[in-house]
LONULO-219810 format. One record per residue: z, x, y of N, C-alpha, C, O in turn; residue in three letters. Coordinates in steps of 0.02 Angstrom, whole numbers, plus 50000, padded with zeros to 5 digits. Each point is the difference from the previous one (the first is absolute). Example, Ala and Ser with C-alpha at 12.3 -4.5 7.8 and 13.67 -1.06 7.14 Angstrom:
% LONULO-219810
503905066049716500004995550059500005004550060500335005249999ALA 499314993050054500035004250059500374996150055500085002550055SER 
END
This chain:
% LONULO-219810
493035711255162500195001049930500355006749991500525000449966MET 499205004850066500305006549993500705000050030500465003149972LYS 499644993650086500654999650032500504996349956500585001949995LEU 499184992849973500444996249956500245004349942500584999749981SER 498955004349991500195004349945500515005250023500485001649963ARG 499425001150097500475004950026500694996850011500515002949982ILE 499504991050046500634996550012500354998749934500615000949994SER 499004997049956500294998649934500315006449971500544999949971PHE 499095005650036500255006449973500645002150034500465002449968ALA 499574996850099500605001850037500594995749979500565002449991LEU 499304991150001500544995449978500265001849932500605000049988SER 498935001649966500215002049933500415006450001500505000649964ALA 499295004150077500375006250005500704998950027500485003149977ALA 499584992450073500654998550029500464996849949500585001749995LEU 499144993749966500404996749948500225005049948500574999749976LEU 499005004950005500185005049951500555004650026500445002049963CYS 499524999650103500515004450028500694996749997500495003449986SER 499544990050026500634996549995500224999349928500595000349985PHE 498934998749970500174999149930500325006349971500414999549954ALA 499415006450073500275006249973500585002650043500255005549987HIS 499964990750062500575002050041500644999749959500104995349962THR 500335009750046500644999949965500464994850030499844996950051GLU 500735002149917500464994750020500235000950073500125005650023ALA 499944988850012500275000150068500765000749996500334996349963ALA 499945008450076500715001349998500344996950061499795001250057VAL 500734994949931500414997250054500685003349993500374998649953TYR 499805005750094500565004649992500634997550035500065000450061ASP 500404997049899500654997950027500515005649997500594998950015LEU 499195007049965500465005750003499995003250070500475003650018SER 499004995150021499955002650068499954994650052500105001450060THR 499754992449920499954994450047500524994749981500154999049941ASN 500114997650109500494994849987499684993449981500334995649974SER 499025003750039499664993949981499255001349994499725004350035SER 499964992149920499285000349991499734993049988500364995749975VAL 499025003250044499674993649989499415001149953499555003950015ALA 500454992649929499495000849948499534994150003500194994349986VAL 499185007050033499494994850003499734998549931499795004649964ASP 500204989150016499724998049936499564993950011499984997350056THR 499675000549892499584994050006500444993850006499744994650017ILE 500905006149970500464994350004500374999850067500404995550012TYR 499465009350031500345000550064500365006750004499975004049954GLY 500374997150102500345006450011500734999449981500374995850025THR 499855008549929500695000449979500355005550039499705005250015ALA 500934993850001500385004850039500575002849957500384996349969ILE 499665010450029500535003449963500415004050049499725003650042PHE 500954995849955500435003350048500615003049967500274997349952GLN 499955008250076500655002849980500534998650053500594999549983THR 499214999850080500494998950053500264992950003500444998550040ASP 499294997049917500254993249998500604999449953500324994749997ALA 499845010649966500554999949953500535005150023499845004650037THR 500774994549940500545004450017500385001849937499974996549950GLN 500415009250052500425001649943500434993949982500324997050043PRO 499685001349893500254993649981500764999849992500324995350024ALA 499955009649942500714999649986500134995049945499554996449978GLY 501075003549999500184995649945499904992750018500284997650050SER 499334998949910499914992850010499524998150054499894994150012GLY 499815010850023499564998450056499404996049977499834994850029PHE 499835007749919499394996649978500154993149971499594995550008LEU 500985003749960500174993449974500054994850055499884994149989ASP 500315008150071500054995550056499344998950036499944995550041ASN 499575008849944499364999750035499444996849960499484998350027LYS 500635000849907499474997149960500204999849927500595000749983GLY 498924998449974500114999549928499535004749964499405000250015ASP 500865003649937499595004649961499604995949948500264995349971ILE 499115006650019499604996449951499575004449956499694997649953PHE 500295009050060499605004549959500305007050002500155002650053LEU 499955000449888500285006749994499565004149953499884998149943THR 499885007750082499565004349961500325006949992500345002550045LEU 499555000449895500255006849990499635003349943499944997249945ARG 499815008850068499685004149949499875006950031499925000650060ASN 500075004649899499865006750025499255001250002499644998749952ASN 500125003850105499295001650009499644994650038499825000950058GLY 500084993449910499714994250033500374993849975500325000249948THR 499644994450090500324993849980499624994150029499715000550054GLU 500294994049909499654994050022500324993949969500375000549951GLN 499504993750078500254993849972499984994450050499835000950058GLY 500364993049919500024994250043500604995749980500265000549945TYR 499954995250101500594995849988499844994349953499474996850005ASN 500995001949949499934994549953500684998849967500435004449999THR 499664989749974500624998449963499955001949926500504999449964ASP 498935002950013499915001749930500405006349983500025004750040VAL 500304995349901500375005949977499775001749929499994995649957ARG 499835010750029499945005450050499384999150042499494997449977PRO 500565004850086499434999350046499495005549986500175005249973ALA 499194993650046499485005049988500095006350043500365000150049PRO 499305005249929499965006250038500685003350007500375000749952PHE 499805001350110500595004150013500554996050036500415002950036ASP 499594990649955500534995950029500655001449964500025000049938VAL 500515001350099500645002049972500554995050019499914995650042GLN 500675005449926500614996250016499904992549988499904996250047ARG 500135001949891499924993049981500534995650034500555002350016ASP 499274991649994500464995250029499744997450066499665003650037GLY 500494990249977499744996850061500275003250064499734998850054ASN 500795005249940500265003350059499505005150028499995001450060ARG 499605001549896499585005650020499254998649995499615003150036PHE 500184992549919499304998549991499934992649986500284997449952ASN 499344999250089499944992849990499374997250032499685003150042ASN 500164990849936499444996550029500154997750071500584998950018GLY 498895000450021500074997750069499534994150011499494999349967LEU 500694996450079499544995050026499855001750073500385003550033LYS 499054994149989499815001450069500534997650049500095003050053LEU 500264991749929500524997350044500615004650004500424999050044SER 499635006049911500565004750002499895005550052500475003650016ASP 498924997050011499845005550045500104997850073499914994250018LEU 500285010750023500094998750071499345001150037499655004949988SER 500194990550057499415000650043500235002050069500424996650030ILE 499315008949996500185002450067499395000250044499435000349976VAL 500684999550089499464999850049499835006950025500435004450002SER 498944996550017499785006350030499614998750063499994994450026GLY 499675010749998499614999550061499424995249991499714999649946GLU 500124996950107499424995649999500084993949956499504997049979GLY 501115001250005500124994149959499905001249926500024995249961GLY 499875010950018499915001549930500674999349963500535001150029LYS 499434997249907500604999449959499955004449938499455001549976THR 501135000549999500035004749945500564998149952500494996950019TYR 499425005149917500545000149952500345006850004499665005150003PHE 501014995049998500385006250008500325002249934500274995949963ALA 499695010650024500295003049939500355006550019499855003050051PHE 500604999249906500355006350009499995004049935500094997149946LEU 499795009450060500035004449941500575004950009500075003350052ILE 500354997349897500525005149997499745005549954499984999149939ASP 499815006550090499755005749963500595004249977500495000850036ILE 499475002049904500565004049974499745006349966500045000749939ASN 499705003950102499765006549976500535005450014500434999050044GLU 499545006649920500475005550014499935002350073499454999850028PRO 501095002350001499995002050071499835007350012499975002250057ASN 499925001749889499815007050010499315000350031499594995649990SER 500295009850047499395000650041499374999649958499494997650026ALA 500525004649912499395000249959499924993849956499534999749961ASP 500934995450045499964994249956500084993350036500004994849967LYS 500075005350098500164993950036499394995850018500074994350021SER 499325008549971499394996350017499824995149944500145001149941MET 499544993450079499754995149951499394996650031499944999550061ILE 499614998249896499424996350024500004993049971500104999049940SER 499794996150104499884993149979499254999249996499664999850051LEU 500074999949888499285000549989499664993349991499404999450012ASP 500974995649968499704993349991500524994850018500585000549981SER 499194994450055500434994450018499574993850002499544999450040LEU 500614995849914499614993949994500474994049997500555000349973LYS 499214994250054500374993749997499554994549972499424999450020LEU 500854996749935499644994549968500424993650005500615000350001TYR 499054994050001500344993649993499734996449938499415000749983THR 501034995649985499814996549938500454994049990500574999950025SER 499194995249938500424994449980500355001449934500374995749975GLN 499525010249996500285001849936500595004850009499935005250032THR 500644993049940500605004350004500045004549939499644999149951ALA 500795005950053500215004149942499405003549966499954999949939ASN 499625003150100499435003449970500205007049975500475003050025GLN 499164999449925500155006649971499365004049987500025004849961SER 499444993450070499365003449987500015007250026500355001550048THR 499255002849921499885006750026499355000450038499825005250027THR 499814989249974499394999550041500214997150067500014993950009ASN 500165010450038500314997950062499584995050038500274995250029VAL 499085005849973499574995550039499934993149970499684995650029ASP 500625003249912500004993349972500634996150017500104994549976SER 500335008450066500634996850018499894993550040500424995549996LEU 499045004150042499884994150040499495001550054499575004449992GLY 500474991950063499555001050057500255006050040500575000050023VAL 499005004949985500215005950039500024998250074499504997850028LYS 501085003350002500094998550071500055006150044499934999650061ARG 500195006249908500035006350038499895005849953500245000049943PHE 499395005150082499885006149962499925005650050499525000150039ASP 500945004649960499995005650048499385004349991499825003750046MET 499864996049895499435004449986499324996750011499495002649977ASP 500494991750057499374996950017499934999450075500444997250033LEU 499025005449996499385002049967499975007249975499525001849966PRO 500985002350049499975007049981500675002349974500524997550020ALA 499465007449935500605002849969500465002850054499795003950043ASP 500854994149955500485002150050500675001349967500154997249947SER 500265007050084500685000749976500475001850057499795002850051TYR 500844995449939500545001450048500395006149976500205000249942ILE 499895004650102500415005949983500674999550036500024998650060LYS 500525002549903500674999150030500455005649977499975002449944TYR 500474999850102500495005149987500694996749999500244997850051ASN 500075002049890500634996449992500595004250024500315003649961ASP 499824995950103500555003850030500674996549994500525003150006LEU 499464990349983500634996449990500305001949933499635001249952ASN 501024999250045500335002449939500234994249957500374995650022SER 499395004449916500254995349951499694993150004499654998350048GLY 500504997849900499774993149998500434995650045500575001950017SER 499174992450002500384995450042499865000950074500364997150041GLY 499135006849977499825001050070499274997850010499575001849960GLU 500304994550093499334997850014499565005750022500225004450037GLY 499164995749939499545005550016499374997650035499845002250055ASP 499784993449912499374997750027500014992450005500114996649950ILE 499775000850109499894992950008499254999050010499695003550040MET 500024991649925499294998850010499874992550009500364995849974PHE 499105002950063499834993250021499284998649979499545003350022PHE 500374991749935499344998249974499764993750035500374995150003VAL 499035004950025499754994150036499954993949955499805000449942PRO 500394993850086499994993749961499304996949997499904995049966THR 499635007850070499334997050007499704998349932499754994449990THR 500275010549964499674999049936500374995049955499744997849950ALA 500875000450069500404995249961499864992850022499944995549958PHE 500025003550107500014993250026499354997550028499934993950011PHE 499585010550001499374997850029499544997649946499735004149962GLN 500174989450033499584997149947499295002650006499704999750054ASP 500025002849891499335002650001499955007450017499455002849998GLY 501115000450018499995007250015499785003949938500304999449947PHE 499175004550061499705003849945499834995449941500025002149942LEU 499814991650074499804995349949500574997349958499874997349946GLY 500755003350077500584998049961500354994150033500014999350061GLN 500294996549898500404994450026500665002650026500265005149976ALA 500024991450072500645001950028500554999649947499974995849956ALA 500525008550050500565000149954500494994450018500024997750056ALA 500375000349894500544995250010500675003750005500085005249968SER 500384992250071500665003150006500374999949934500495003649991MET 499274992349963500324999649934499685004749949500225000349942ASN 499265003450079499685004849955500465005949986500435001750040ASP 499485001249901500365006149983499655006050031499385000150006TYR 501015004850014499745006050032500145006049955500565001149978VAL 498925002850009500065006249961499825005850045499455000350028TYR 501015004449979499875006250037499945005749951500475001449962LEU 498955001850039499885005949958500005006250044499705000050054TYR 500645005249924500025006350036499935005849952500194999649942ALA 499535005950084499935006149961500165005950045499765000450056GLN 500665004249918500205005950037499825006449961499964999949939PHE 499925005550099499995006749971499355002449972499995005549973GLY 499464990850032499385002349971499635004950044499555003549977THR 500624996850087499715005150043500375006549989500615000350008ASN 499035005049975500335006349981500075004750059500255005649992VAL 499534992450067500075004250059500714999750026500324994749996ASP 499935010850029500655000450034500584997949955500514997550024ALA 499425003749911500544998849953500274992950006500604998950009ASN 498954996249985500204993050010500134996349935500004993850000THR 500105009749945500144996749937500704996950002500415002050041VAL 499714993149916500654996749996500465004149955499805001949944THR 500804999450079500455004349961500734998750017500425004549991GLN 499744989750034500694998550018500254993849967499904998849940GLY 500454997050099500284993849974499524994250008499395000949995GLY 500894993350016499614993950003499664999050068500315001450052TYR 499074996449947499684997250060500084992549997499804996849952GLU 500515000350099500184993050000499644996250055499965002350057GLU 499794991849927499684995650049500464994150014500294997149955PHE 499775001350109500444994750023499634995050044499545001950037TRP 500644991849958499814995350053500425001650061500515003449995THR 499294994050062500345001750063500214993650035499624995250007VAL 501005004750016500264994450038500135002250072500105005950015LYS 499914989250030500235001050069499595005150039500265003550043ASN 499094996949942499555004050041499644995250046499634995649977VAL 500465005150087499744995250048499265001150016499634995250010GLN 500165011149992499315001550018499815006849972500435004149984ALA 498924997050009499755006449976500075005150056499714999050054VAL 500665006549936500045005150052499315002850014499615001049954PRO 500255000450109499345002550019499895007049972500425004450010GLU 499024996749955499875006749972499945005250055499694998850051PRO 500625007049937499955005450049499395004349986499765003650045SER 499984996049894499415003849981499544995549962500184997549947THR 499225001350079499514995949966499425004349978499705003550041VAL 500144996349895499475004149973499454995549973500044998049942LEU 499455000450098499454995949974499695003149939499935006149996PRO 499874989849956499745002449937499395004450008499955005249968LEU 499584992850075499395003950007500155006950028499665004949981LEU 500844995750063500185006650027500285004449945499845005949996SER 500584991149962500295003949946499465002249950500005005749977VAL 499544989750008499465001749954499575005550028499805004649965LEU 500054995050100499595005150031500335006849997499675005149988GLY 500994995050024500355006449998500055002849930500085006049990ALA 499874989549961500095002249931499365002949970500035003349948ALA 499394995550084499375002549972500015007649995500165003450049ILE 499694999149894499995007249990500665002849975500025005749979GLY 500514990350023500645002449976500054998849925499744995049975MET 500575009549991500084999449927500734998749984500425004250015SER 499724990049955500684998449980499984997749927499824994349986ARG 500375010149967499994998149930500454994149989500564999850024PRO 499204995349939500364993849992499844996849933499435000249978ARG 501054996949991499894996449937500344993450003500494999250038SER 499274996049924500294993349996500124998149929499595001249956ARG 500984995850032500124997349934499634993649993499934996250048ARG 499825002549892499664993649987500504994549996499824994249990SER 
END
């Protein structure tokens, strides 16, 4: 009995230590790729999978579906509703529109794993004290309902991916590319949570389902990562044959362990 109580106390203490751990940082300003472990599978974020775009480059590589812009912090999700909620900018189907699962490209990775591929065009000032940005939230939902305009993001549909589960995480990026129209971050989200019937108690998605991608930037106040430039644009990706192998893999537990005791002031918009 005494041993059981000791074990319980140790377990409780361990859980509390993780509960008070600050956000896990995945640094794309110093690494060309990172792997973010979530309850939905491991997502891969890379900078070396993209190249300076030049005029018309992105138009040939995919389709834009979400544009965000605001000073300080910004958030929003793709929809055909006008005006769109939050900080979605540039009205018109050219820049912000609904997606179906069938609009996304599926690419292969190691061990037979498959991923949905996306590209972000970051547009922060290139000066040394303003080029950093943080991607603080990234969620994907599927739904049979089009044209949503809710501000309750988790009511958009079935959550298929959340970068902050099981633990708060963010991506730090240094926008060294100049101007809009250049690819910055390519990321690959595992398809497991979409297609595996019964995964996390959810039914498999249909290729005809609508897809909502919600993103939030700039809420991490470390390293001057607030938003203060032009548009952050999300694109679908075409003609990607396979997921490039990550050069740097950061398991979540290792990052959490390293973060214990570190203080990183952070705020989130509701």
